[in-house]
C-alpha positions in Angstrom: 0.0 0.0 0.0 2.1 2.9 -1.3 0.9 6.3 -0.1 0.8 9.4 -2.3 4.3 10.7 -2.9 6.0 7.5 -2.0 8.0 5.5 -4.6 8.3 1.8 -4.7 11.9 0.4 -4.7 10.5 -3.1 -5.2 7.5 -4.2 -7.2 6.4 -7.9 -7.1 3.7 -8.8 -9.6 1.9 -12.1 -10.0 4.8 -14.1 -8.6 4.1 -17.8 -8.7 6.2 -20.9 -7.9 5.1 -24.5 -8.1 6.8 -27.7 -7.0 5.0 -30.5 -8.9 1.4 -30.4 -7.6 2.3 -28.0 -4.7 1.9 -24.2 -5.3 4.4 -22.6 -2.8 3.7 -19.0 -4.0 0.5 -18.1 -5.9 0.0 -14.9 -7.9 1.7 -12.8 -5.2 1.9 -9.0 -5.7 3.1 -6.2 -3.5 5.2 -3.1 -3.5 7.8 -2.0 -1.0 8.2 1.8 -0.5 11.7 3.2 -0.8 13.2 4.0 2.6 10.7 1.9 4.5 10.9 -1.0 6.9 8.3 -3.6 5.9 7.6 -7.1 6.9 6.5 -10.3 5.2 4.7 -12.5 7.7 2.5 -15.6 7.8 2.2 -19.0 9.4 4.9 -21.6 8.9 4.9 -22.9 5.3 3.1 -19.9 4.0 5.7 -19.2 1.3 7.7 -16.4 2.9 11.2 -17.7 2.4 10.3 -19.0 -1.1 9.2 -15.5 -2.0 12.6 -14.2 -0.7 14.3 -16.9 -2.8 12.4 -15.8 -5.9 13.2 -12.1 -5.4 16.9 -12.7 -4.7 17.4 -15.1 -7.6 18.0 -18.2 -5.5 15.1 -19.8 -7.3 13.3 -18.9 -10.5 9.6 -18.1 -10.7 7.2 -20.0 -12.9 5.3 -16.8 -13.5 5.4 -13.2 -12.5 7.7 -10.3 -12.4 10.1 -8.6 -9.9 11.1 -5.0 -10.6 13.9 -3.5 -8.5 14.4 0.3 -8.9 12.2 0.0 -12.1 14.2 -2.8 -13.7 13.3 -6.4 -14.0 15.6 -8.7 -12.0 13.9 -12.1 -12.0 15.9 -14.2 -14.3 19.2 -12.7 -13.1 21.7 -14.7 -11.1 22.0 -13.9 -7.3 25.3 -12.2 -7.6 24.0 -10.0 -10.4 21.1 -9.0 -8.2 23.5 -8.3 -5.3 25.5 -6.0 -7.5 22.4 -4.0 -8.2 22.0 -3.2 -4.5 19.6 -5.9 -3.2 21.0 -8.2 -0.5 19.6 -10.8 1.9 20.3 -13.0 4.9 19.0 -16.5 5.3 16.9 -18.2 7.9 19.7 -20.5 8.9 23.0 -18.7 9.3 25.7 -19.2 6.7 28.9 -18.1 8.3 32.2 -19.8 7.4 33.1 -21.6 10.7 36.9 -22.0 9.9 37.4 -18.4 8.9 37.8 -15.4 11.2 35.1 -12.7 11.3 37.3 -10.4 9.2 37.7 -13.1 6.6 34.0 -13.8 6.6 33.5 -10.2 5.9 36.1 -10.0 3.2 34.4 -12.9 1.3 31.4 -10.6 0.6 33.5 -7.7 -0.8 33.5 -7.2 -4.5 36.8 -5.2 -4.5 40.1 -5.2 -2.8 41.8 -2.0 -1.6 40.4 -0.9 1.8 38.3 -4.1 2.2 39.8 -5.0 5.5 39.4 -1.6 7.0 35.7 -1.5 5.9 35.2 -5.0 7.4 36.6 -3.9 10.7 34.4 -0.7 10.6 31.3 -2.8 10.0 32.2 -5.3 12.7 32.6 -2.3 15.1 29.1 -1.0 13.9 27.5 -4.3 15.0 29.5 -4.6 18.2 31.7 -7.5 17.1 35.1 -5.7 16.6 36.5 -7.4 19.7 36.0 -10.7 18.0 37.5 -9.8 14.6 40.1 -12.5 14.7 37.8 -15.1 16.2 36.6 -18.0 14.1 33.0 -17.8 12.9 32.2 -21.3 14.2 33.0 -20.1 17.8 30.3 -17.4 17.8 27.0 -17.8 19.6 23.9 -18.0 17.3 23.0 -14.4 18.0 26.5 -13.3 17.2 26.4 -15.2 13.9 23.2 -13.3 13.1 25.0 -10.0 13.7 28.0 -11.2 11.6 25.7 -12.1 8.7 24.0 -8.7 9.0 27.3 -6.9 8.9 28.6 -9.1 6.0 25.8 -8.1 3.6 26.6 -4.4 4.4 30.0 -5.0 2.8 28.4 -4.4 -0.6 26.6 -1.2 0.6 23.1 -2.4 -0.5 20.1 -0.1 -0.8 17.6 -2.8 -0.2 18.1 -5.4 2.6 16.0 -8.5 3.1 16.3 -10.2 6.5 15.0 -13.8 6.9 14.1 -14.3 10.6 16.9 -12.1 12.0 15.4 -12.3 15.5 14.9 -16.1 15.7 16.8 -17.6 18.5 18.3 -14.3 19.5 18.4 -13.1 23.1 16.7 -9.8 24.1 20.0 -7.9 24.2 20.9 -9.0 20.6 17.3 -8.1 19.5 17.7 -4.6 20.8 21.0 -4.3 18.9 19.6 -5.5 15.7 16.6 -3.2 15.9 18.9 -0.2 16.6 21.1 -1.1 13.6 18.0 -1.4 11.3 16.7 1.9 12.4 20.1 3.5 12.0 20.5 2.2 8.5 17.0 3.4 7.6 18.0 6.9 8.6 20.8 6.5 6.0 18.3 5.7 3.3 18.3 1.9 3.4 15.1 -0.1 2.7 14.2 -3.2 4.6 11.9 -6.2 4.0 11.9 -8.6 7.0 10.5 -12.0 7.7 10.0 -12.9 11.3 7.7 -14.5 13.9 8.5 -12.1 16.7 5.3 -10.1 16.3 5.9 -7.6 19.1 9.1 -6.5 17.3 7.5 -6.5 13.8 4.5 -4.5 14.9 6.6 -1.8 16.5 9.4 -1.7 13.9 7.6 -1.9 10.6 5.5 0.7 8.8 3.9 -1.7 6.4 3.1 -5.5 6.7 2.3 -8.1 4.0 0.7 -11.3 5.1 1.0 -14.6 3.3 -1.1 -17.7 3.8 -0.8 -20.9 1.7 1.3 -18.9 -0.8 -1.2 -16.1 -1.3 -1.2 -12.5 -0.1 -4.2 -12.2 2.1 -3.6 -8.8 3.6 -1.4 -5.8 3.6 -1.4 -2.6 5.6 -0.1 -0.8 8.7 0.4 -2.8 11.9 -2.8 -1.7 13.6 -4.9 -2.7 10.7 -3.1 -6.0 10.2 -3.7 -7.0 13.9 -7.5 -6.3 13.4 -7.8 -8.2 10.1 -10.0 -11.2 10.5 -8.2 -13.1 7.7 -4.9 -12.7 9.4 -6.3 -13.9 12.8 -7.8 -16.9 11.1 -4.6 -17.7 9.3 -2.6 -17.8 12.5 -5.1 -19.2 14.9 -7.9 -20.8 12.9 -11.6 -20.1 13.3 
């Protein structure tokens, strides 16, 4: 639901993905306003992560279109989409356990030069600079989430998709992540977030999209979503 004067940085139109007789995402359409913090929510198995996969090029849609900054990106490879300024994290962390945090960061860099300096600055940004030479496999789960968050910033993306950033994270880490997201929004970054921590989502996000059985059943501001009967039924049944 784009308000007057707002511009969409991402437009998803009729996105559909089938696996044999199962339709994981069905004719899904929504728009993410530039500079906003939005959420994609829904019960387990509703197609949220698949939608992220389709947008980020991990999987190819059977039908539909994804426009990023006015250009079609579905059909591009993931690294090509990343180079255009759209990055994502994954539901299960993907750190390199036998590499130090700095090395994990450097893997994401597209250029040399001041890469290590930038890596250390971003580790400092997320509060992990004191662990810069520690191996990724020795981090707590929450610290791994912070490392992944910092790592995608190495490419200086304009649009950041976070897949369950608060899952399994303690309250202190949650507060840090929220502060980082808000700080980056102030710098002009746009976010689309999947998560089941409804208290955080409802307070953090300006616009929420709700999936159920692969279909978009509602979209709107948090207060409206919480009152929507279709959303209540999707989560709790009749």
